[in-house]
ZASE-335466 format. One line per field, with one value per atom (N, C-alpha, C, CB): residue number from 1; residue in three letters; atom name; x, y, z. Coordinates in Angstrom, 2 decimals, padded with zeros to 5 digits. Glycine has a CB too. Layout:
<vexpas>
n = NUM/... .
res = Ala/... .
atom = CA/... .
u = X/... .
v = Y/... .
w = Z/... .
</vexpas>
This chain:
<vexpas>
n = 1/1/1/1/2/2/2/2/3/3/3/3/4/4/4/4/5/5/5/5/6/6/6/6/7/7/7/7/8/8/8/8/9/9/9/9/10/10/10/10/11/11/11/11/12/12/12/12/13/13/13/13/14/14/14/14/15/15/15/15/16/16/16/16/17/17/17/17/18/18/18/18/19/19/19/19/20/20/20/20/21/21/21/21/22/22/22/22/23/23/23/23/24/24/24/24/25/25/25/25/26/26/26/26/27/27/27/27/28/28/28/28/29/29/29/29/30/30/30/30/31/31/31/31/32/32/32/32/33/33/33/33/34/34/34/34/35/35/35/35/36/36/36/36/37/37/37/37/38/38/38/38/39/39/39/39/40/40/40/40/41/41/41/41/42/42/42/42/43/43/43/43/44/44/44/44/45/45/45/45/46/46/46/46/47/47/47/47/48/48/48/48/49/49/49/49/50/50/50/50/51/51/51/51/52/52/52/52/53/53/53/53/54/54/54/54/55/55/55/55/56/56/56/56/57/57/57/57/58/58/58/58/59/59/59/59/60/60/60/60/61/61/61/61/62/62/62/62/63/63/63/63/64/64/64/64/65/65/65/65/66/66/66/66/67/67/67/67/68/68/68/68/69/69/69/69/70/70/70/70/71/71/71/71/72/72/72/72/73/73/73/73/74/74/74/74/75/75/75/75/76/76/76/76/77/77/77/77/78/78/78/78/79/79/79/79/80/80/80/80/81/81/81/81/82/82/82/82/83/83/83/83/84/84/84/84/85/85/85/85/86/86/86/86/87/87/87/87/88/88/88/88/89/89/89/89/90/90/90/90/91/91/91/91/92/92/92/92/93/93/93/93/94/94/94/94/95/95/95/95/96/96/96/96/97/97/97/97/98/98/98/98/99/99/99/99/100/100/100/100/101/101/101/101/102/102/102/102/103/103/103/103/104/104/104/104/105/105/105/105/106/106/106/106/107/107/107/107 .
res = Met/Met/Met/Met/Lys/Lys/Lys/Lys/Gln/Gln/Gln/Gln/Asn/Asn/Asn/Asn/Arg/Arg/Arg/Arg/Ile/Ile/Ile/Ile/Leu/Leu/Leu/Leu/Ser/Ser/Ser/Ser/Leu/Leu/Leu/Leu/Val/Val/Val/Val/Ser/Ser/Ser/Ser/Leu/Leu/Leu/Leu/Ala/Ala/Ala/Ala/Thr/Thr/Thr/Thr/Lys/Lys/Lys/Lys/Ala/Ala/Ala/Ala/Gly/Gly/Gly/Gly/Lys/Lys/Lys/Lys/Thr/Thr/Thr/Thr/Val/Val/Val/Val/Ser/Ser/Ser/Ser/Gly/Gly/Gly/Gly/Glu/Glu/Glu/Glu/Phe/Phe/Phe/Phe/Cys/Cys/Cys/Cys/Thr/Thr/Thr/Thr/Glu/Glu/Glu/Glu/Lys/Lys/Lys/Lys/Glu/Glu/Glu/Glu/Val/Val/Val/Val/Lys/Lys/Lys/Lys/Ser/Ser/Ser/Ser/Gly/Gly/Gly/Gly/Arg/Arg/Arg/Arg/Ala/Ala/Ala/Ala/Ala/Ala/Ala/Ala/Leu/Leu/Leu/Leu/Val/Val/Val/Val/Ile/Ile/Ile/Ile/Val/Val/Val/Val/Ala/Ala/Ala/Ala/Gly/Gly/Gly/Gly/Asp/Asp/Asp/Asp/Ala/Ala/Ala/Ala/Ser/Ser/Ser/Ser/Asp/Asp/Asp/Asp/Asn/Asn/Asn/Asn/Thr/Thr/Thr/Thr/Lys/Lys/Lys/Lys/Lys/Lys/Lys/Lys/Lys/Lys/Lys/Lys/Phe/Phe/Phe/Phe/Arg/Arg/Arg/Arg/Asn/Asn/Asn/Asn/Met/Met/Met/Met/Cys/Cys/Cys/Cys/Glu/Glu/Glu/Glu/Phe/Phe/Phe/Phe/Tyr/Tyr/Tyr/Tyr/Gln/Gln/Gln/Gln/Val/Val/Val/Val/Pro/Pro/Pro/Pro/Ile/Ile/Ile/Ile/Arg/Arg/Arg/Arg/Phe/Phe/Phe/Phe/Leu/Leu/Leu/Leu/Glu/Glu/Glu/Glu/Asp/Asp/Asp/Asp/Lys/Lys/Lys/Lys/Asp/Asp/Asp/Asp/Thr/Thr/Thr/Thr/Leu/Leu/Leu/Leu/Gly/Gly/Gly/Gly/His/His/His/His/Ala/Ala/Ala/Ala/Met/Met/Met/Met/Gly/Gly/Gly/Gly/Lys/Lys/Lys/Lys/Gln/Gln/Gln/Gln/Phe/Phe/Phe/Phe/Arg/Arg/Arg/Arg/Ala/Ala/Ala/Ala/Ser/Ser/Ser/Ser/Leu/Leu/Leu/Leu/Ala/Ala/Ala/Ala/Ile/Ile/Ile/Ile/Leu/Leu/Leu/Leu/Asp/Asp/Asp/Asp/Gln/Gln/Gln/Gln/Gly/Gly/Gly/Gly/Phe/Phe/Phe/Phe/Ala/Ala/Ala/Ala/Asp/Asp/Asp/Asp/Gly/Gly/Gly/Gly/Ile/Ile/Ile/Ile/Cys/Cys/Cys/Cys/Arg/Arg/Arg/Arg/Gln/Gln/Gln/Gln/Leu/Leu/Leu/Leu/Asp/Asp/Asp/Asp/Ala/Ala/Ala/Ala/Glu/Glu/Glu/Glu/Gly/Gly/Gly/Gly/His/His/His/His/Thr/Thr/Thr/Thr/Ile/Ile/Ile/Ile/Ala/Ala/Ala/Ala .
atom = N/CA/C/CB/N/CA/C/CB/N/CA/C/CB/N/CA/C/CB/N/CA/C/CB/N/CA/C/CB/N/CA/C/CB/N/CA/C/CB/N/CA/C/CB/N/CA/C/CB/N/CA/C/CB/N/CA/C/CB/N/CA/C/CB/N/CA/C/CB/N/CA/C/CB/N/CA/C/CB/N/CA/C/CB/N/CA/C/CB/N/CA/C/CB/N/CA/C/CB/N/CA/C/CB/N/CA/C/CB/N/CA/C/CB/N/CA/C/CB/N/CA/C/CB/N/CA/C/CB/N/CA/C/CB/N/CA/C/CB/N/CA/C/CB/N/CA/C/CB/N/CA/C/CB/N/CA/C/CB/N/CA/C/CB/N/CA/C/CB/N/CA/C/CB/N/CA/C/CB/N/CA/C/CB/N/CA/C/CB/N/CA/C/CB/N/CA/C/CB/N/CA/C/CB/N/CA/C/CB/N/CA/C/CB/N/CA/C/CB/N/CA/C/CB/N/CA/C/CB/N/CA/C/CB/N/CA/C/CB/N/CA/C/CB/N/CA/C/CB/N/CA/C/CB/N/CA/C/CB/N/CA/C/CB/N/CA/C/CB/N/CA/C/CB/N/CA/C/CB/N/CA/C/CB/N/CA/C/CB/N/CA/C/CB/N/CA/C/CB/N/CA/C/CB/N/CA/C/CB/N/CA/C/CB/N/CA/C/CB/N/CA/C/CB/N/CA/C/CB/N/CA/C/CB/N/CA/C/CB/N/CA/C/CB/N/CA/C/CB/N/CA/C/CB/N/CA/C/CB/N/CA/C/CB/N/CA/C/CB/N/CA/C/CB/N/CA/C/CB/N/CA/C/CB/N/CA/C/CB/N/CA/C/CB/N/CA/C/CB/N/CA/C/CB/N/CA/C/CB/N/CA/C/CB/N/CA/C/CB/N/CA/C/CB/N/CA/C/CB/N/CA/C/CB/N/CA/C/CB/N/CA/C/CB/N/CA/C/CB/N/CA/C/CB/N/CA/C/CB/N/CA/C/CB/N/CA/C/CB/N/CA/C/CB/N/CA/C/CB/N/CA/C/CB/N/CA/C/CB/N/CA/C/CB/N/CA/C/CB/N/CA/C/CB/N/CA/C/CB/N/CA/C/CB/N/CA/C/CB/N/CA/C/CB/N/CA/C/CB/N/CA/C/CB .
u = 018.74/018.90/017.74/019.04/016.57/015.38/015.13/014.15/015.58/015.53/016.30/016.05/017.38/018.16/017.38/019.60/016.62/015.85/014.71/015.33/014.08/013.03/013.56/012.43/014.60/015.27/015.76/016.47/016.24/016.69/015.52/017.38/014.42/013.19/012.72/012.04/012.79/012.48/013.43/012.53/014.74/015.69/015.49/016.88/015.20/014.94/013.67/014.80/012.66/011.42/011.70/010.30/012.54/012.94/013.71/013.80/014.62/015.41/014.56/016.46/013.45/012.57/011.54/011.90/011.57/010.69/009.26/010.68/009.24/007.88/007.63/007.80/008.36/008.09/008.00/009.18/007.30/007.28/007.58/005.88/008.16/008.45/008.04/010.08/008.00/007.62/006.15/007.94/005.68/004.37/003.38/004.26/003.68/002.77/002.61/003.32/003.67/003.64/002.92/005.14/003.25/002.73/001.16/003.41/000.73/-000.70/-001.45/-000.84/-000.81/-001.33/-001.60/-000.43/-000.57/-000.65/-001.73/000.77/-001.86/-002.93/-004.23/-002.85/-004.46/-005.77/-006.11/-005.89/-005.05/-005.36/-005.58/-004.28/-005.34/-005.51/-004.32/-006.73/-003.23/-002.06/-001.16/-001.28/-001.24/-000.36/-000.80/-000.43/000.16/-000.11/000.30/000.67/001.15/001.60/002.23/002.60/001.93/002.52/003.47/001.36/004.64/005.56/005.92/006.83/005.71/006.00/007.15/004.71/008.04/009.16/008.61/010.19/009.24/008.82/009.05/009.55/009.95/010.33/009.57/011.95/008.66/007.87/007.03/007.01/006.59/005.75/004.46/005.41/003.86/002.60/001.47/002.20/001.60/000.56/000.63/000.78/001.90/002.10/001.58/003.64/001.93/001.54/000.02/002.06/-000.67/-002.12/-002.71/-002.65/-002.14/-002.66/-002.61/-001.85/-001.51/-001.36/-002.17/000.19/-002.17/-003.05/-004.47/-002.99/-005.05/-006.45/-006.71/-006.88/-005.80/-005.89/-005.88/-004.73/-004.96/-004.77/-006.01/-003.36/-006.54/-007.72/-008.91/-008.08/-009.01/-010.15/-010.07/-010.20/-008.82/-008.65/-008.21/-007.64/-008.22/-007.97/-006.60/-009.08/-005.63/-004.22/-003.41/-003.54/-002.72/-001.98/-000.91/-001.30/-000.67/000.37/001.17/-000.24/002.46/003.40/004.37/004.24/004.78/005.72/007.06/005.17/008.10/009.38/010.56/009.55/011.53/012.85/012.65/013.83/013.48/013.47/013.70/014.57/013.51/013.61/014.95/013.41/016.02/017.33/017.52/018.41/017.07/017.19/016.34/016.66/015.09/014.23/014.76/012.87/015.29/015.93/017.14/016.33/017.99/019.13/018.75/020.03/017.70/017.25/016.80/016.14/016.37/015.83/016.98/014.53/018.12/019.22/019.00/019.41/018.26/017.93/018.25/016.39/017.89/018.06/016.83/018.30/016.57/015.53/014.18/015.41/013.49/012.16/011.25/012.21/010.15/009.25/008.18/008.59/007.89/006.97/007.21/005.66/006.79/006.87/005.80/008.17/005.50/004.42/005.10/003.21/004.72/005.17/004.05/005.51/004.38/003.31/003.09/003.69/003.92/003.82/003.33/005.14/002.31/001.75/002.66/000.54/003.50/004.47/005.50/005.22/006.03/006.95/006.31/007.47/005.06/004.30/004.00/002.99/003.72/003.47/004.67/002.92/005.82/007.08/007.56/008.12/007.34/007.74/006.82/007.75/005.51/004.53/004.91/002.98/005.22/005.62/006.78/005.92/007.83/009.01/008.66/010.20/007.89/007.55/006.73/006.72/005.83/005.01/005.89/003.94/006.85/007.76/008.60/008.62/008.87/009.65/008.88/010.32/007.60/006.67/006.19/007.29/006.37/005.88/004.39/006.42/003.72/002.31/001.86/001.72/000.69/000.15/-000.32/-001.06/000.48/000.32/-000.85/001.62 .
v = 002.22/003.46/004.40/003.13/003.84/004.73/005.17/004.05/004.39/004.86/006.11/003.82/006.28/007.53/008.69/007.41/008.43/009.47/009.93/009.00/008.99/009.30/010.14/008.05/009.70/010.40/011.80/009.55/011.89/013.14/014.12/012.91/013.62/014.44/014.97/013.59/014.06/014.50/015.54/013.33/015.40/016.30/017.70/015.73/017.61/018.87/019.60/018.56/018.85/019.46/020.09/018.43/019.45/020.04/021.35/019.04/021.37/022.56/023.68/022.26/023.34/024.35/024.74/023.85/024.18/024.56/024.00/026.06/022.91/022.25/021.00/021.86/020.81/019.61/020.06/018.51/019.20/019.29/017.92/019.82/017.88/016.44/016.37/016.03/015.23/014.97/014.66/016.18/013.96/013.52/014.63/012.61/015.62/016.74/017.66/017.58/017.96/018.86/018.16/019.31/016.85/016.12/016.05/014.72/015.71/015.67/016.94/015.31/018.08/019.33/019.69/020.27/019.40/019.73/018.85/019.51/017.61/016.71/017.31/015.23/017.68/018.11/019.40/018.13/020.29/021.59/021.56/022.55/020.38/020.20/020.64/020.97/020.95/021.45/020.30/022.50/019.11/017.96/017.38/016.83/017.21/016.55/015.08/017.30/014.71/013.38/013.15/013.09/012.02/011.67/010.45/011.34/010.55/009.43/009.07/009.77/007.73/007.24/006.25/006.54/006.25/005.31/003.92/005.64/003.00/001.56/000.90/000.75/001.52/000.94/001.77/000.98/002.63/003.30/002.30/004.36/002.72/001.75/001.42/002.34/000.31/-000.09/000.95/-001.46/001.46/002.50/003.71/002.96/004.17/005.38/005.11/005.80/003.93/003.59/003.67/002.21/002.99/002.96/004.31/002.02/005.10/006.47/007.29/007.19/007.23/008.02/007.37/008.13/006.08/005.43/005.84/003.96/005.78/006.13/007.59/005.75/008.46/009.89/010.29/010.58/009.65/010.00/009.46/009.35/008.30/007.78/008.74/006.28/009.19/010.13/011.46/010.42/012.07/013.33/013.22/014.13/011.99/011.72/012.25/012.38/011.88/012.35/011.00/013.25/010.93/009.72/009.50/009.82/008.30/007.92/006.78/007.56/006.85/005.78/005.48/006.26/004.22/003.79/003.49/002.51/004.09/004.12/003.91/005.51/003.09/002.93/002.87/004.14/003.66/003.63/005.05/002.64/005.26/006.58/007.33/006.49/006.57/007.17/007.67/006.19/006.91/007.25/008.53/005.98/008.47/009.66/010.84/009.42/010.81/011.94/012.43/011.55/011.47/011.91/012.60/010.77/012.17/012.79/014.25/011.99/014.43/015.82/016.65/015.72/016.08/016.77/016.89/018.14/015.97/015.99/014.62/016.34/014.49/013.20/012.29/013.34/011.32/010.35/011.07/009.30/010.65/011.16/009.96/012.18/009.79/008.69/009.10/008.19/010.41/010.82/012.19/010.74/012.48/013.74/013.96/013.93/015.21/015.60/016.43/016.43/016.11/016.94/017.94/016.05/019.20/020.24/020.69/021.49/020.34/020.75/019.62/021.26/019.79/018.80/018.29/019.28/019.10/018.73/017.73/020.01/018.04/017.13/015.87/017.75/015.95/014.77/013.82/015.22/014.45/013.64/012.96/014.41/013.68/013.16/011.95/014.29/012.07/010.95/009.82/011.36/010.05/008.88/008.21/009.39/008.99/008.34/007.46/009.34/007.97/007.10/005.89/007.94/006.06/004.90/003.86/005.37/004.34/003.45/002.67/004.25/003.38/002.77/001.73/003.78/001.93/000.97/-000.21/001.62/-000.06/-001.14/-001.03/-002.43/000.13/000.38/000.41/001.68/-000.14/-000.06/000.74/-001.39/001.21/001.94/000.89/002.88/000.84/-000.21/000.14/-000.38 .
w = -015.65/-016.47/-016.28/-017.97/-016.50/-016.37/-014.97/-016.88/-013.99/-012.58/-012.41/-011.63/-013.05/-012.89/-013.52/-013.56/-014.58/-015.18/-014.29/-016.49/-013.63/-012.64/-011.52/-012.09/-010.94/-009.83/-010.28/-009.30/-011.53/-012.07/-012.23/-013.38/-012.61/-012.73/-011.33/-013.42/-010.38/-008.97/-008.56/-007.96/-008.76/-008.49/-009.12/-008.88/-010.44/-011.18/-010.67/-012.71/-010.37/-009.81/-008.48/-009.65/-007.63/-006.35/-006.55/-005.56/-007.47/-007.76/-008.23/-008.77/-008.92/-009.50/-008.48/-010.80/-007.19/-006.14/-006.37/-006.03/-007.06/-007.41/-006.60/-008.94/-005.47/-004.63/-003.22/-004.78/-002.43/-000.92/-000.45/-000.30/000.69/001.22/002.74/001.06/003.17/004.59/004.65/005.51/005.63/005.73/005.91/006.80/006.74/007.00/005.73/008.23/005.12/004.02/002.73/003.70/002.54/001.48/001.69/001.40/002.82/003.18/002.97/004.57/003.39/003.22/001.75/003.82/000.90/-000.57/-001.18/-001.32/-000.84/-001.41/-001.05/-000.88/000.16/000.59/000.08/002.02/-000.31/-000.84/-002.34/-000.50/-002.90/-004.39/-005.23/-004.86/-004.67/-005.42/-005.80/-004.58/-005.20/-005.53/-006.89/-004.40/-007.78/-009.11/-009.08/-010.27/-008.13/-007.99/-006.57/-009.10/-005.99/-004.66/-004.87/-003.56/-004.43/-004.37/-002.90/-005.17/-002.71/-001.33/-001.45/-000.66/-000.51/-000.50/-000.31/000.63/-001.02/-000.92/000.41/-001.93/001.24/002.54/003.63/002.77/003.24/004.22/004.97/003.59/006.18/006.98/006.24/008.40/006.59/005.99/006.26/006.53/007.51/007.94/007.03/009.45/006.79/005.93/004.50/005.89/003.91/002.61/002.51/002.25/003.48/003.44/003.64/004.45/004.51/004.69/003.38/005.79/002.72/001.46/000.30/001.05/000.29/-000.73/-000.65/-000.60/000.55/000.76/000.52/002.15/000.98/000.79/-000.73/001.52/-001.38/-002.84/-003.65/-003.44/-003.20/-003.93/-003.68/-003.46/-002.46/-002.14/-002.87/-000.63/-002.91/-003.57/-005.07/-002.79/-005.54/-007.00/-007.40/-007.91/-006.61/-006.90/-007.20/-005.57/-008.38/-008.67/-007.54/-010.11/-007.25/-006.26/-006.75/-004.93/-006.51/-006.97/-005.77/-008.34/-005.76/-004.73/-005.43/-003.93/-004.82/-005.54/-004.53/-006.31/-004.91/-004.21/-002.66/-004.58/-001.99/-000.53/-000.08/000.06/001.30/001.84/001.54/003.31/001.63/001.43/000.03/001.77/-000.90/-002.39/-002.68/-003.33/-002.20/-002.40/-001.76/-001.89/-000.63/000.09/-000.65/001.53/-001.14/-001.85/-003.15/-002.10/-003.88/-005.07/-004.84/-005.64/-003.64/-003.30/-002.64/-002.26/-002.41/-001.73/-000.24/-002.32/000.28/001.74/002.29/002.02/003.61/004.20/003.90/005.72/004.75/004.45/004.21/005.60/003.19/002.88/002.55/001.69/003.37/003.07/002.05/004.35/001.95/000.97/000.43/001.51/-000.79/-001.38/-002.38/-001.97/-002.61/-003.57/-004.66/-002.85/-005.89/-007.04/-007.32/-008.34/-007.37/-007.49/-008.97/-006.63/-009.86/-011.21/-012.08/-011.70/-012.91/-013.69/-014.77/-014.23/-015.24/-016.34/-015.80/-016.91/-014.63/-013.92/-013.57/-012.68/-013.08/-012.71/-013.91/-012.07/-015.04/-016.19/-016.65/-017.25/-016.65/-017.08/-016.18/-017.06/-014.85/-013.96/-014.16/-012.48/-014.31/-014.56/-015.87/-014.63/-016.91/-018.16/-018.02/-019.18/-017.31/-017.11/-016.18/-016.48/-015.27/-014.40/-015.21/-013.11/-016.06/-016.88/-017.85/-017.65/-018.52/-019.43/-018.77/-020.04/-017.47/-016.74/-016.21/-015.64/-016.19/-015.75/-014.38/-015.87/-013.73/-012.38/-012.37/-011.84/-011.41/-011.35/-010.19/-011.29/-010.18/-009.06/-007.95/-009.55/-006.93/-005.90/-005.00/-005.06 .
</vexpas>
């Protein structure tokens, strides 16, 4: 049930123009300081997960691992997405709150 809320918030943020997706765009937003939260698909490659984990740690951006590429892409109204950045702090806080309530940890 809460998973639907998380994906709904991702979808709402996308419709509001407050997300970017794809490895290049996500990396660009993290490095520019505009990313408030990074979400990486749970079935992304180990190399991708490590890259974003290290980058987010360095730039002090929260990172969460969620679902799979297909589910993340569907929530954004696109095809497969391995990574996305939430650009709005309010949406990021709401998603983190839902993830914490569900028991997700920062992997």
